[in-house]
C-alpha positions in Angstrom: 0.5 0.1 0.3 0.6 3.6 -0.9 -0.2 6.7 0.3 -0.7 10.7 -1.0 -0.9 12.6 1.6 -2.7 16.8 1.0 -0.9 19.5 2.2 -3.6 20.3 4.5 -2.6 17.7 6.9 0.4 17.8 9.4 3.4 16.3 7.3 4.5 14.6 10.4 1.6 11.6 9.4 3.9 11.4 6.5 6.4 10.3 9.1 3.8 8.3 11.2 2.6 6.2 8.0 6.1 5.3 7.1 7.3 4.1 11.0 5.1 1.9 9.8 5.8 0.5 7.3 4.7 2.2 3.9 5.5 3.6 1.1 4.4 7.6 1.9 4.5 11.4 0.7 3.4 14.2 1.5 2.7 16.6 -0.6 5.7 19.0 1.4 7.6 16.7 0.0 6.1 17.8 -4.0 8.4 20.5 -5.9 5.4 22.7 -5.0 5.1 22.0 -1.6 1.8 23.4 0.3 0.5 24.6 -3.1 0.6 21.3 -5.3 -3.0 21.2 -6.5 -5.7 18.4 -6.2 -5.4 17.2 -9.9 -1.7 17.3 -9.5 -2.6 14.4 -6.4 -4.8 12.5 -8.9 -1.9 12.0 -11.5 -0.2 10.9 -9.0 -2.6 8.8 -6.9 -3.2 7.1 -10.4 0.1 6.8 -11.9 1.7 5.4 -8.6 -1.6 4.0 -7.6 -1.9 6.0 -4.3 -3.7 6.2 -1.7 -5.3 9.9 -0.6 -5.2 10.9 1.7 -7.1 13.8 2.7 -9.7 16.3 5.2 -10.5 17.9 1.5 -13.5 17.1 0.4 -13.3 17.8 -3.3 -11.9 14.8 -3.3 -15.2 12.8 -2.2 -17.1 14.3 -5.5 -14.3 12.6 -7.9 -13.8 9.6 -6.1 -18.0 9.4 -7.1 -17.5 11.3 -9.6 -14.7 10.0 -11.6 -13.3 7.2 -10.0 -10.4 9.4 -9.4 -8.4 8.8 -6.6 -8.7 5.3 -7.4 -9.0 4.8 -3.3 -9.5 8.2 -0.7 -8.7 8.1 2.5 -11.0 11.0 4.8 -10.5 12.4 7.6 -13.7 14.0 8.8 -12.3 14.6 12.8 -12.3 18.4 12.7 -10.0 20.9 13.2 -8.2 19.0 16.4 -4.8 18.9 17.7 -1.8 16.8 15.7 -2.4 15.1 19.4 -5.6 14.0 18.8 -5.4 12.9 15.4 -1.8 10.8 16.3 -4.5 9.7 18.7 -6.6 8.0 16.1 -4.4 6.6 13.7 -2.8 5.1 16.5 -5.3 3.4 18.2 -7.4 2.3 15.3 -4.2 1.6 12.2 -4.8 -1.5 12.0 -8.6 -1.9 11.6 -7.7 0.9 8.9 -5.4 -1.2 6.8 -7.5 -3.5 7.5 -10.8 -1.6 5.4 -7.9 0.5 2.6 -7.7 -3.8 1.7 -11.7 -3.8 1.2 -12.4 -1.4 0.8 -12.2 2.4 -2.0 -13.1 4.8 0.5 -11.9 4.8 4.5 -13.2 8.2 6.9 -12.2 8.1 10.1 -13.8 10.6 12.3 -14.1 11.3 15.8 -15.8 8.3 16.8 -15.5 5.8 13.9 -14.4 4.5 11.0 -16.4 3.4 8.2 -15.6 2.1 4.1 -17.1 2.6 1.1 
């Protein structure tokens, strides 16, 4: 499994995922850094078979309308502290990975993880 993380999520998330043994890039690793466009993220996700990790609902629209990206992990926790975000990720990481094996869209909120 490979991931690409959108700009509005912290760079430390890429370090977290890498420590779990996965191939991951953050938009800060790309030439345009935080100015990387959603379209460019979609292109990379398709070309390199990467799961897009984002908080941006625009990706849900393109997922349903165009099936791009092919896989999407959307975080719908609202504005929470990074510490809370990493707590949720650590607590639920195995389940998230299991669900990404089954579903093309996985949503994590403050209270649940849902596959679509």
